[in-house]
Each structure stands twice: as C-alpha cells, then as structure tokens.
LUMGUKE-455380 format. One line per field, with one value per residue (C-alpha): residue in three letters; residue number from 1; x, y, z. Coordinates in pm, 1 decimal, padded with zeros to 6 digits. Layout:
<recs>
aa: Ala|...
i: NUM|...
east: X|...
north: Y|...
up: Z|...
</recs>
This chain:
<recs>
aa: Ala|Val|Thr|Asp|Ser|Val|Gly|Ala|Tyr|Arg|Met|Asp|Ala|Leu|Gln|Pro|Gly|Thr|Tyr|Thr|Val|Thr|Phe|Ser|Ala|Pro|Gly|Phe|Ala|Glu|Leu|Gln|Val|Gly|Ser|Val|Ile|Leu|Asn|Ala|Ser|Val|Thr|Thr|Ser|Val|Asn|Gly|Asn|Leu|Lys|Val|Gly|Thr|Thr|Ser|Lys|Thr|Ile|Val|Val|Glu|Ala|Thr|Ala|Gly|Gln|Val|Ile|Asp|Thr|Gln|Ser|Gly|Gln|Leu|Gly|Glu|Ser|Leu|Gly|Thr|His|Glu|Ile|Glu|Asn|Leu|Pro|Tyr|Thr|Ser|Phe|Asn|Pro|Ala|Glu|Leu|Ala|Met|Thr|Leu|Pro|Gly|Val|Gln|Asp|Thr|Glu|Ala|Asn|Asn|Ser|Phe|Ser|Asn|Gly|Val|Asn|Phe|Ser|Val|Asn|Gly|Thr|Arg|Pro|Arg|Ala|Asn|Asn|Phe|Leu|Ile|Asp|Gly|Gln|Asp|Asp|Asn|Asp|Trp|Ser|Ile|Ala|Gly|Gln|Ala|Phe|Gln|Pro|Asn|Asn|Ile|Gly|Ala|Ile|Gln|Glu|Phe|Thr|Val|Leu|Thr|Asn|Ser|Tyr|Ser|Ala|Glu|Tyr|Gly|Arg|Gly|Gly|Gly|Ser|Val|Ser|Asn|Tyr|Ile|Tyr|Lys|Ser|Gly|Thr|Asn|Ser|Phe|His|Gly|Glu|Ala|Trp|Glu|Val|Asn|Gln|Asp|Ser|Ala|Phe|Ala|Ala|Ile|Pro|Ala|Gln|Ser|Lys|Phe|Leu|Asn|Pro|Asn|Ala|Thr|Asn|Pro|Leu|Phe|Ile|Glu|Asn|Thr|Phe|Gly|Phe|Asp|Ile|Gly|Gly|Pro|Val|Val|Lys|Asp|Lys|Leu|Phe|Ala|Phe|Gly|Thr|Val|Gln|Trp|Asp|Pro|Thr|Ala|Ala|Arg|Ala|Gln|Gly|Ala|Ser|Phe|Asp|Leu|Pro|Thr|Thr|Ala|Gly|Ile|Ala|Thr|Leu|Gln|Gly|Leu|Leu|Pro|Asn|Pro|Asn|Val|Gln|Leu|Leu|Leu|Asn|Ala|Leu|Asn|Gly|Leu|Thr|Ala|Asn|Gly|Leu|Val|Gln|Pro|Met|Cys|Val|Pro|Leu|Gly|Pro|Gly|Ala|Asn|Gly|Val|Asp|Arg|Gly|Cys|Val|Glu|Ser|Ser|Leu|Phe|Ala|Arg|Thr|Gly|Val|Arg|Glu|Glu|Gly|Thr|Asp|Thr|Asn|Trp|Asn|Val|Arg|Leu|Asp|Tyr|His|Thr|Gly|Pro|Asn|Asp|Val|Leu|Ser|Gly|Ser|Phe|Ile|Arg|Gln|Ser|Ser|Thr|Leu|Leu|Pro|Asp|Phe|Phe|Asn|Asn|Ser|Ala
i: 1|2|3|4|5|6|7|8|9|10|11|12|13|14|15|16|17|18|19|20|21|22|23|24|25|26|27|28|29|30|31|32|33|34|35|36|37|38|39|40|41|42|43|44|45|46|47|48|49|50|51|52|53|54|55|56|57|58|59|60|61|62|63|64|65|66|67|68|69|70|71|72|73|74|75|76|77|78|79|80|81|82|83|84|85|86|87|88|89|90|91|92|93|94|95|96|97|98|99|100|101|102|103|104|105|106|107|108|109|110|111|112|113|114|115|116|117|118|119|120|121|122|123|124|125|126|127|128|129|130|131|132|133|134|135|136|137|138|139|140|141|142|143|144|145|146|147|148|149|150|151|152|153|154|155|156|157|158|159|160|161|162|163|164|165|166|167|168|169|170|171|172|173|174|175|176|177|178|179|180|181|182|183|184|185|186|187|188|189|190|191|192|193|194|195|196|197|198|199|200|201|202|203|204|205|206|207|208|209|210|211|212|213|214|215|216|217|218|219|220|221|222|223|224|225|226|227|228|229|230|231|232|233|234|235|236|237|238|239|240|241|242|243|244|245|246|247|248|249|250|251|252|253|254|255|256|257|258|259|260|261|262|263|264|265|266|267|268|269|270|271|272|273|274|275|276|277|278|279|280|281|282|283|284|285|286|287|288|289|290|291|292|293|294|295|296|297|298|299|300|301|302|303|304|305|306|307|308|309|310|311|312|313|314|315|316|317|318|319|320|321|322|323|324|325|326|327|328|329|330|331|332|333|334|335|336|337|338|339|340|341|342|343|344|345|346|347|348|349|350|351|352|353|354|355|356|357|358|359|360|361|362|363|364|365|366|367|368
east: -00008.5|00137.7|00025.7|-00185.3|-00073.2|-00122.7|-00003.2|-00281.2|-00361.4|-00618.0|-00560.4|-00846.9|-00965.7|-00708.5|-00702.9|-00723.2|-00404.3|-00096.4|00102.7|00429.1|00398.9|00662.4|00713.9|00959.2|01046.3|01376.7|01587.3|01388.7|01507.8|01262.9|01027.2|00901.4|00579.8|00547.7|00298.3|00015.7|-00261.2|-00543.9|-00926.4|-01213.6|-01501.3|-01275.8|-01094.7|-00724.4|-00497.9|-00154.7|00058.1|00424.5|00659.2|00949.3|01304.8|01574.0|01860.2|01993.7|01767.4|02024.9|01925.6|01595.3|01378.7|01121.3|00901.1|00589.3|00183.0|00045.1|-00324.5|-00430.3|-00448.2|-00714.5|-00924.3|-01108.6|-01059.7|-01178.0|-01574.2|-01751.1|-01829.0|-01781.6|-01677.0|-01466.2|-01289.7|-01278.0|-01008.6|-00836.4|-00726.8|-01016.2|-01253.0|-01045.7|-01005.4|-01349.4|-01598.3|-01902.6|-02116.1|-02244.9|-01902.4|-02062.7|-01826.6|-02171.2|-02218.9|-01907.3|-02043.2|-02181.0|-01841.4|-01814.8|-01957.4|-02304.6|-02375.6|-02700.9|-02837.8|-03190.4|-03438.9|-03584.9|-03876.2|-03785.7|-03560.9|-03734.0|-03430.6|-03237.1|-02921.1|-02792.2|-02989.4|-02811.8|-02957.5|-02742.7|-02745.7|-03143.1|-03229.7|-03413.1|-03218.6|-03411.3|-03208.6|-02894.9|-02691.6|-02499.8|-02272.8|-01953.4|-01696.6|-01870.3|-02196.2|-02512.8|-02589.5|-02955.7|-03224.0|-03485.7|-03809.4|-03744.6|-03382.9|-03116.2|-02800.2|-02941.6|-02611.7|-02490.8|-02101.5|-01955.9|-01650.2|-01359.2|-01092.2|-01248.3|-01318.1|-01028.7|-01195.5|-01537.6|-01596.0|-01940.1|-01965.3|-02221.7|-02248.2|-02234.3|-02117.1|-02114.3|-02431.1|-02290.4|-02367.0|-02767.5|-03007.3|-02982.2|-02977.4|-02874.7|-02515.1|-02344.7|-02129.2|-01898.3|-01694.6|-01384.9|-01312.2|-00893.3|-00753.0|-00369.5|-00080.4|00293.4|00362.9|00189.9|-00025.2|-00248.6|-00417.2|-00625.6|-00912.5|-01075.8|-01369.3|-01509.6|-01877.1|-01926.1|-02218.9|-01993.9|-01761.2|-02024.1|-02118.9|-02468.2|-02662.9|-02687.0|-03136.5|-03107.0|-02881.8|-03134.7|-03413.0|-03224.4|-02902.4|-02836.7|-02921.3|-02722.0|-02708.8|-02885.7|-02640.7|-02456.9|-02218.6|-02045.7|-01724.6|-01632.5|-01292.2|-01158.1|-00847.0|-00784.2|-00470.2|-00381.0|-00080.5|00062.7|-00015.0|00182.2|00399.2|00278.1|00041.1|-00263.2|-00330.3|-00558.1|-00700.1|-00937.9|-01103.6|-01386.2|-01478.2|-01775.4|-01942.6|-02125.0|-02356.0|-02549.9|-02800.2|-03113.3|-03449.1|-03807.0|-04018.6|-04464.3|-04600.8|-04832.3|-05155.4|-05031.4|-05207.4|-05157.4|-05049.5|-05454.4|-05502.3|-05244.7|-05432.7|-05753.4|-05616.8|-05468.0|-05775.0|-05894.9|-05667.6|-05639.7|-05713.6|-05493.3|-05468.5|-05426.9|-05091.8|-04990.9|-05119.6|-04936.6|-04632.4|-04579.0|-04568.0|-04286.1|-04344.8|-04421.0|-04681.5|-04736.4|-04747.0|-05178.4|-05111.5|-05101.1|-05450.1|-05582.5|-05877.7|-06007.7|-06100.3|-06425.4|-06416.3|-06783.8|-06987.5|-06898.2|-06987.1|-07276.3|-07369.2|-07204.2|-07032.0|-06623.1|-06576.7|-06239.5|-05890.3|-05722.0|-05465.9|-05299.2|-05048.5|-04692.9|-04447.2|-04111.6|-03836.4|-03466.1|-03434.1|-03106.9|-03142.4|-02770.1|-02640.7|-02373.4|-02311.4|-02051.9|-01930.8|-01641.6|-01489.2|-01275.8|-01126.6|-00901.4|-00745.4|-00557.5|-00386.8|-00447.4|-00201.2|-00058.2|-00417.8|-00672.8|-00769.3|-01029.2|-01168.0|-01350.0|-01538.5|-01780.6|-01906.3|-02088.6|-02281.7|-02520.0|-02678.5|-02870.6|-03093.5|-03217.0|-03497.3|-03584.1|-03780.6|-03725.6|-03870.9|-04082.0|-04233.2|-04469.2
north: -00020.0|00370.1|00643.9|00963.9|01292.3|01301.3|00963.9|00776.2|00468.4|00128.0|-00244.2|-00449.0|-00836.7|-00926.3|-01248.7|-01280.9|-01322.3|-01186.0|-00953.7|-00748.4|-00415.8|-00242.4|00133.7|00258.5|00594.2|00671.8|00918.4|00701.8|00411.9|00175.4|00081.5|-00248.9|-00324.7|-00632.0|-00887.0|-00687.7|-00911.5|-00831.6|-00965.6|-01046.4|-00748.0|-00546.9|-00168.4|-00244.3|00118.6|00058.1|00363.6|00478.2|00715.8|00724.7|00884.9|01026.3|00835.6|00605.0|00308.6|00021.4|00131.3|-00086.9|00026.6|-00264.4|-00172.3|-00447.8|-00338.6|-00211.1|-00282.4|00066.0|-00145.0|-00347.1|00008.3|00069.6|00415.9|00443.0|00416.5|00404.7|00026.9|-00182.2|-00540.9|-00861.3|-01123.9|-01489.2|-01616.6|-02005.8|-02010.1|-01926.5|-02142.1|-02460.1|-02397.4|-02260.5|-02519.7|-02502.9|-02772.3|-02683.7|-02646.8|-02332.0|-02087.6|-01816.2|-01971.0|-01746.7|-01503.4|-01462.6|-01367.4|-01019.9|-00706.5|-00611.0|-00938.1|-01100.7|-01459.8|-01496.6|-01706.6|-02047.2|-01882.4|-01535.2|-01774.4|-01715.4|-01797.7|-02110.2|-02210.2|-02047.5|-01745.8|-01439.7|-01074.2|-00776.1|-00410.1|-00511.2|-00627.9|-00985.9|-01302.5|-01241.3|-00931.2|-01073.4|-01131.2|-01479.5|-01498.5|-01752.3|-01657.9|-01324.5|-01527.3|-01546.1|-01749.8|-01687.5|-01873.9|-01669.2|-01846.6|-01740.2|-01586.3|-01687.9|-01924.4|-02177.7|-02371.7|-02411.6|-02478.6|-02669.7|-02834.0|-02716.9|-02791.1|-02625.0|-02234.3|-01998.4|-01713.2|-01561.4|-01188.8|-01019.3|-00659.1|-00535.0|-00123.3|00158.4|-00121.4|-00036.9|-00046.0|-00336.2|-00619.8|-00497.5|-00675.1|-00725.2|-00425.6|-00605.7|-00712.9|-00897.1|-01256.1|-01370.8|-01674.3|-01761.7|-02071.7|-02178.0|-02223.5|-02366.5|-02189.9|-02254.3|-02424.6|-02787.7|-02755.9|-03031.0|-03101.0|-03385.2|-03378.5|-03586.7|-03447.2|-03677.5|-03680.2|-03920.6|-03961.8|-04262.4|-03910.5|-03685.3|-03602.8|-03719.3|-03435.6|-03369.9|-03376.9|-03679.5|-03863.2|-03718.1|-03873.4|-04188.8|-04282.2|-04527.3|-04293.1|-04316.2|-04103.3|-04167.1|-04312.2|-04042.7|-04088.4|-03840.5|-03896.8|-03582.3|-03660.0|-03497.3|-03414.4|-03096.8|-03041.7|-02771.5|-02672.6|-02565.4|-02726.0|-02474.1|-02214.9|-01914.0|-01934.0|-02246.9|-02375.7|-02658.0|-02694.4|-03038.9|-03099.9|-03359.0|-03434.6|-03789.6|-03679.4|-04021.5|-04058.7|-04282.3|-04193.8|-04348.8|-04235.3|-04248.0|-04218.2|-04197.9|-04470.2|-04716.9|-04905.4|-05294.9|-05635.5|-05804.0|-06213.0|-06327.4|-06019.3|-06187.6|-06535.1|-06382.1|-06236.7|-06586.9|-06731.0|-06456.6|-06646.6|-06654.2|-06332.1|-06116.6|-05850.5|-06004.3|-06175.2|-05811.4|-05667.5|-05975.7|-05986.5|-05637.3|-05678.8|-06000.1|-06096.5|-05751.7|-05707.4|-05546.3|-05668.4|-05561.6|-05312.8|-04943.6|-04821.1|-05181.0|-05172.2|-05406.9|-05369.9|-05514.8|-05703.3|-05697.3|-05978.0|-06239.1|-06341.5|-06542.0|-06254.0|-06445.1|-06152.1|-06265.7|-06087.3|-05832.6|-05739.9|-05721.2|-05428.1|-05244.9|-04896.9|-04994.1|-04722.7|-04677.7|-04613.1|-04654.7|-04692.1|-04661.8|-04379.1|-04366.3|-04121.2|-03981.9|-03659.9|-03596.3|-03275.1|-03196.1|-02922.4|-02901.1|-02541.0|-02418.2|-02053.4|-01994.6|-01685.5|-01490.0|-01220.9|-00981.7|-00838.8|-01067.1|-01461.5|-01699.6|-01945.3|-02233.6|-02441.2|-02731.3|-02815.5|-03063.9|-03213.6|-03516.8|-03673.1|-04002.8|-04037.4|-04354.5|-04405.7|-04012.6|-03955.0|-03604.4|-03534.0|-03837.2|-03974.2|-04194.3
up: 00055.0|-00074.2|00184.0|00022.6|00083.9|00459.2|00568.7|00527.6|00419.6|00380.7|00295.2|00287.5|00260.2|00487.2|00612.5|01000.3|01174.2|01319.1|01107.6|01067.9|00898.8|00787.1|00691.3|00395.1|00201.6|00044.0|00310.5|00600.4|00821.0|00784.9|01038.1|01129.5|01338.9|01500.8|01633.1|01480.7|01556.2|01285.6|01370.5|01142.1|01077.8|01278.5|01149.1|01274.5|01304.3|01253.7|01245.1|01209.5|01232.2|01036.5|01134.3|00923.3|00806.8|00602.9|00428.5|00541.1|00906.4|01044.7|01369.2|01520.6|01738.2|01876.2|01863.0|02143.4|02297.0|02127.1|01811.7|01906.0|01943.5|01590.0|01558.6|01202.8|01352.6|01630.8|01625.6|01921.5|01928.5|02065.0|01895.5|02049.8|01913.8|01878.9|02241.2|02361.2|02112.2|02208.0|02562.8|02741.5|02899.9|02661.0|02684.9|02301.7|02137.8|01895.4|01962.7|01956.5|02365.1|02368.2|02347.7|02685.1|02793.9|02600.3|02777.8|02655.6|02607.9|02823.3|02824.1|02832.3|02956.0|02779.5|02733.2|02555.6|02333.1|02001.6|01748.5|01619.4|01751.2|02110.0|02178.6|02369.1|02390.9|02321.2|02485.6|02572.9|02218.3|02143.1|01986.7|01672.3|01643.2|01598.0|01218.3|01205.9|00913.7|00812.3|00656.9|00566.9|00418.0|00531.9|00777.7|00913.3|00974.6|00785.8|00912.4|01308.8|01298.0|01423.5|01308.4|01004.2|01054.5|01374.5|01374.5|01599.9|01511.6|01784.1|01483.2|01207.1|01366.7|01373.6|01490.6|01628.6|01632.7|01767.0|01666.1|01904.7|01897.7|01547.5|01301.2|00962.0|00764.2|00505.9|00723.7|00712.3|00837.3|01221.5|01459.1|01792.9|01703.6|01391.1|01514.6|01174.2|01216.2|01060.1|00940.6|00941.1|00622.1|00518.2|00514.7|00416.3|00725.7|00744.1|01084.8|01225.5|01573.6|01719.9|02029.1|02262.4|02481.5|02673.7|02920.6|03121.2|03377.2|03542.8|03622.6|03710.3|04089.1|04206.5|04334.4|04631.1|04633.4|04451.6|04729.9|05011.6|04870.0|04768.6|04917.6|04640.3|04365.3|04052.6|03771.6|03439.9|03162.9|02920.8|02734.6|02461.2|02358.4|02134.4|01922.8|01594.5|01374.4|01139.4|00896.9|00671.2|00444.1|00101.1|-00240.9|-00418.4|-00146.9|-00124.0|-00390.0|-00316.7|00053.9|00156.7|00460.6|00633.3|00904.8|01060.6|01410.8|01516.3|01814.0|01974.8|02191.4|02425.3|02680.1|02875.3|02716.8|02828.9|02561.5|02525.6|02682.0|02497.5|02526.9|02530.4|02555.7|02874.8|02822.8|02816.5|02562.8|02345.4|02436.4|02327.7|02006.5|01920.5|01943.7|01666.6|01455.5|01156.1|01119.0|00899.6|01032.4|01424.4|01258.3|01161.5|01540.5|01693.6|01499.1|01494.4|01892.4|01888.2|02223.3|02420.6|02629.5|02893.7|03316.8|03333.6|03651.8|03524.4|03395.0|03302.3|03073.9|02806.5|02392.4|02352.0|02053.3|01965.2|01802.1|01545.1|01234.8|01388.7|01639.9|01931.2|02169.6|02099.8|02474.6|02506.8|02449.6|02836.8|02798.4|03068.9|02997.9|02870.9|02965.3|02813.0|03084.4|03067.6|02678.7|02489.4|02279.9|02032.8|01872.6|01602.6|01440.3|01181.0|01151.3|00795.3|00677.5|00320.9|00198.1|-00000.9|-00045.5|-00403.0|-00377.9|-00743.6|-00696.7|-00364.6|-00290.0|-00412.1|-00295.1|-00418.4|-00173.3|-00139.2|00157.0|00151.1|00488.0|00572.8|00884.9|00891.8|01195.4|01321.5|01708.1|01742.0|01890.8|01869.1|02136.0|02123.0|01824.5|01807.4|02099.2|01974.2
</recs>
C-alpha cells in the first residue's frame, strides 16, 4: 500500500492473523511494527513515524494494545480466537455460546429464546435481532432468525467475532449484533491437531437432592465422546493452500418415550384365539412378544359380536411405559477448504461444510 498526501493508507480483505507491518520511504530509516493482530470484521489501525536516516537502518517496535481499538468508526466489538474456542468450557461446542463472556451480551430465559441455535441478547435487544455470518456469508435462519447452520467443529473455527454497537451498514439485517465465524485455512507450513472431549455420567457427581431422597441413587446414563482432527498446509507455496477437518460426536443415553396401551398376556391369548386373521396376525408380529403387565390403568377393549352374532369378549390391555431405553446418536461434521492467491491483493476461496446426524430412537421429536 502507498500512503496518500497526508500519510493515510488502507488495506482491505486481509485474512485474520498476526502480521508484521513495514514502513519505508527513500531517505528514512525503515520501521517494522510486529505482532499486529488482525481480527475479522474489525478495522485495525497501525501507525508509524519514520525517522530520517539511511535506508540500511531498521527500527523494530511491537504493536501495543491500542491497535485493537477501532479508531476508524464508532463500532464496538470483540474477537474470540483459537485459544478461547479450544480451551474455554462450553457444552454445545458452538462458539456463539462464548458471546455471553463479552460486555453488553446477556443470556436469555428459556421462554424468551425465540430464535434458532444459541440465543443471546445484546444491549437489551431480542435474540432475533442478531445477524450471523460464516466467513462473511449469510448464515441466518430466515424463518425464526438465529443460526441456520450451527458450527460446532472445534478444530474448524479460527475466530468468532461479535460486533455489538455502531457497526457499518454493509452488514445490514441485524439491529442487535453481527457475529462472524472465521474458518481456518492452510498456510505455508503444515500444521494439524487432534482432540477428544469425553463426558461420562460415571464421572459426574450425584446431585445432593437425589442422594437425600435415595442413598443408592445413581446418575442416568449419558456418554458423549467428541473427537476429531484437522490438517492444513501448502499445495503450491505462496499460491494454493488446503485445509481439512472432521469431527465425530457419538452419544448414548437412557431415555423415556411415550407410553403405549399394549395387550397383557391374557390379551395376547385372546388375540391368538381369533386366528387365522391377517390383521390380528400383523398386530401379533409387530408386538413380537412384548406385553404389558396389567398393573397400570388396566382396561379391556371389546371385540364385539362375531359373524355368528356371538359376543367375542374383550382384549385385556394395560399401559406400558418405555423408560430407561438406550438412545444412541451420531453426529459427523467436516470441512474442506482451498485458498488460491491469484495475486498480492486477491484470494479465491472455496469451502465445503457438511454435517450429518442420526438419533435412534428419537424420543424428542417422535416420542410415539
């Protein structure tokens, strides 16, 4: 970049990271400002005063805390980097949950959470007033607002930026805040990492109230084992970079589904007495030997008269509660990214993100 007549300059569309800025001019000593941290969605000021001297002399200084203050506009915001994303404790693995650590951001009550994903209020606004981006691209749920896609891959995200006040009109939409997920990319050096986060009810303390009511109380089964890896590096040095990551998240828990009215042993015997009958046979095949014990809300379902007009009695049934059923789920999240530097000022980037999950049986959405 070349400064104008008053010494001002501006460089746009740089990747987030740590930079060294060098100032030079004929007849002046070269000045280097190191450790300049560039965050996403935030204008960073780096100033330097050149001293008269020979061009062979170099002055090196370190950037100060003042460089994170956006002096170009009145916007307020904070960035959560890789260190916070990988080390702070949060259960969802969605960095949006860490927004609650920032000033002006508050959690919301469950009955006031009207949007998708992580809900938070910024400066008193509703959660629906938040705007979410991934690498600057729209990631809003266009029905109830919030995050359409909820990133939770620990190794994929380099930075999460939240702008809370007076941000530029270029963002549009959100009147409460603008949040931007910045995904990692490859660099000139190969780098990678692996991780595992285990949550197991066997290691959890039993709540005091449960122990008070039942000295032999145990925690309900819950096991979640989140693990994955990422790797990035150069394909062509200084030109083409690749990055990839995958994360698996299997869970197992004891769940409770809806209760059924099922025949008792006596009811099964009554149904077998109706054979051959294709509908009765279909029901017996579906039950596959499952019967109720007849102790909870017992009832008798009348069969009505047969073809000969004789009453066929009733099928004894009872309420069958499904408790302690093992519910298992899997969640796979991966990302592949390529960055091609077409020149010193332009980068062409392509990123593919995919998440797939299963839950069986899904008592939450399909309790019956």
